[in-house]
N, C-alpha and C positions, 0 to 999 in steps of 0.2 A: 870457351865462353861466348855466348851469343851477344853481339853488339846491339845496343838499344838505338834504334833509328828514330829520330825525332822529325816530325813534320815541320814545314816552314813556319806555320802558325805557332807551334809549340816553341820553336827556337826564338821567335820574336817575343813571346811572353817571358821566356827565361831571361833574354837579354834586357827586356824592360825592367824585370825585377832586380837584376844585377845593377842596372843603371840607377834605380831608385833606392837601392839598399843603403848607400852612405847617407842619403837624406833621411830615410826612415830611422836609421840608428841615431843620427844627430837629433832628429825631432823627438824621439823617445827619451833620450838621455838628457838633453839640454833644454827641452821645452815642455813636453807633456808631463814628465815626472815633477819638475820644479813648479809647474802650474798647479798640479794636484796638491803638492806639499804646501804651497802658499794658501790655497783654499782651506786646507785642513787647519793651518796655523790661524787663519782669520776667524775660525769658529772655536778657537780654544785660547786659554791662557797658557802661554809658553813659559816654562821655567826650567830650573836645573834640578834634576833628580838627586836624591840623597846618595844613591850609589853611582852617580855620574851619568852623563848623558843629559837628555832633555825630558821634561815631563809635560804632558798635555792635560789640561783640565777643561772639560767641555763647558762653554758658556753661551753657545748659540750665536745670535747676532748682536751680542752686547758690545763687541769690539766696533762694529759699524755704528752703533748708537753713540758710543763714547767718541768715536772719530769726529762725528758731525755735530755733537752737542756738548759733551763734557769737556773735551779738549779745547774747543772753541771758547768755552766759558772760563776755563782756568788759565789759558795761555793766549794773550792778545796777539802774540807774534805768529801763531798758527792760524792762518786764514785760508782754510781749504776751499771755501766757496769762491773766494776771489781768485785763487790759483786756477780752479777749473774754468772759471769765466775767462781769465786771461789766455789760458791755453786754447780754449774754444775759439776765441777771437783771433789769436795768432794763426790757428789752422785755417780758419775761414778766409783770412786776408792773405796770408803768405802762400798758401797752396796754389791758388790761381795765378799769382804773380810768378812763382817759381816755374809752374808748368809752361806758362806763355813765354817767359824770358828764356827758359832752356830751349824751347822749340826754335825761337828766332835766332838764338846764338848758335844752335846746331846747323840751321840753314845757312847762316853766314860762313861758318867754318867748313861747311860741305861744298861751298862753291870752288870752282877751279880757278886758281890764280897762282902767280909766281911766288915762291916762298911760303906755300900753304903749310908745309910741315913746321917751319919755324914759327909761324903765327900761332899754330895749334899748341906748340910747346910753350910759347910765351903766355898764351891764354890760360893753359891748364896748370902751369907751375904754381901760381899763388894758391890755386884750389888744392893741389896735391900737397904742398908744403904747409898750408894753413894760412888762410887769408887774415886771420887775427894778427899775424906778425906785421902784415902791411898796414892794417888798420891802426895798430899800436904806434908804428913809426910815423904815420901821417898825423895822428892825434898829438904825439909828442912834439912834432914839428910845429904844431899850432899852439904850443905852449902848455899842453896838459901833461900830467904825470903819467907814469906807466900804469898806475892803479886806475886812474881816471880813464885811460884808454881801454882798459878791460871792462869797465862798468858802463861808460857812457857811449862809446863808439865814436864814429866820425860822421859828421854831416858836411858834405861838400857844398851844398847849396843852402842858403838861408831859408828856413821854413816860411818866414814872413814874406820874403821876396817872392817865393814860388806862389804863395797864396794870392798875393796882389796881382801877379801875372795872370793866373787862372781866372781870378774874379773879373779882371778887365777884359778877359776873352769872352765873358758872358756865361761862364759855367756857374751852376748852383753851389751853395755853400757846402753841402754834403759831398758832392763830387770833388770840390776843391780840397776839402780835408782829406779825402781818400788818396787823391793824387799826390798831395804834399807829403803825406806819411809814407806812401809807396816809394817816392824818390828818396826820402830820408833814410830808408832801410835798404838802399841798393847794395851795400856791402854785405849785409846779411843774406840777401837773395842770391848774390853771386857765390858766397861761401857755401850755400846749400844747394847749388845747381850743378856741381861737377859731374856726379854720377848720372843725373838726368840728361845732361847734354850728351854724354857718351851713349846712353840708350837711344836717344833721338838720332845721333849720327849713325848708329848701326841700322836703325830702321830706314833712314833716308838712303843709305848706300845699298839697301836691299830692294829698292824700287827699280823696276825694269826701265832702263834708259830709253827704250823704244817708245814708252808712253809719252815721254817729253818730246821725242822726235816727231811723233804723230801730231801732238798738240801744236808744235812749231810749224809743221806743214799746213795745218788747218788755220793758222794765223792767230792762235791764242797768245795773248800777252802774259807777262809774268804774274799779274794779279789773277787772271783766270786759271792759269796753270796751278797756282797754289791752292785755290779753292776747289778746283775740279779734280785734281790728281793728288797733290801732296797731302793735303789735309785729310781727305777720306781714307787714304792708305795708312796714314800715320795715326789716325784716331784711336784704334785699339791700344797703341802704345801710350797715348795720353792718359788712358785709364790706369795703366800700370804705373806710369810716372806719378800720377796723383796719389795712388795708394802708397807707393814707396816714399813719397815726400811726407805724407801723414805719419807713417811709421818712423821715419827718420827724425821728425820733430818730437815724436813720442819718446824716443830714446834720449833726446837732448833736453827734455823738459825740466823745468825747475821742480816739478812734482817728484822727480826721481830723487832729488836732494832731500825733499821732505820725507820720502820713504826711508832713506838712509838715516835721517835724523831720528825718526821714531824707532827704527829697528836697532841701530848700533849705539847711538848716543843716549837716547832716553831709555833704552832697554825695554821698549814696549813692542815686542815682536808681533803680537797679535794685531795691534792697531796698525803697525806698518804693513802687515800682510793684508789687512782689510783695505787699506788705502791702495795697495797694489792691485787688488781685485777690482776695486771701483774704477781705477784708472784704465785697467785693461778693458773692462766693459765699455767705458766711455770711448776709447779709441776704436774698439770693434763696431760700436754703433756708427761712428763717423765713417769708417771704412765701408760698412754695409750700405750707408746712404749713398756714398760715392758709387759703389758697385751697382746699386739699383738705378741710379740716374744714368749710369753708363749703359746698362741694359735697355733702358727706355729710350735714350737718345742716340748713343753711338753704335751699339751693336745691331740696331735695326737697319743700318745703312748697308 
């Protein structure tokens, strides 16, 4: 039997297909098929068939109309517009904070010093084990209950005190409000920055050390080294971190609870599917805007 000899290019293509095969299978089974099923459900009335199983009755875009008009009129607790607005506001505010905080935390953890490994373990333990435990303990130590700790969180600094300090420094009211709210959500930012810091650490450690040696020989200070070497080389990763952060917040959104309520508690599967599709489009639009801005600003460098 004659052996089939493959060229180097053919071997590379086969190896590439084998490498991508687990992702393609997972994408097909756990993403593409569920998305198509959800879109079909959103365009139908989903019920139980007489002979068992489910029944689909076509009703077009009525589920979407009912979601934003009928449900809002009949149930005051369902405030879809407010949820979308709050989610958009959280993404716009928290994403830049997480991206910047993760970068500077990774730079600090990447510096060479004694006990570096121990410091990294101490820093990442609350993130790995769950920062909510630490937040709950701190809140309970301030006199709040466990339930209050889960709902209200912890504020280390008084918001009024911070606003007075920033106002006395000559900052405008809008900037003062933004800075005070940013400091008050420091625990949330830290809890959502673990994976991003690891991504930045991998990127920082991949930078050729000879670039820093040349900059040091040329007399560049730390500030110039950061802006001329570190930031340009790490900029593509910032785009990935921003997209990952948006998707991560998408998975932890309160809208997912609303989808669960419509689908399993109220037994309105079609409306729950419609809300899922709307939220998916909403997140894809935000990710698309981030990608376009990255193509315009970052990728041109």
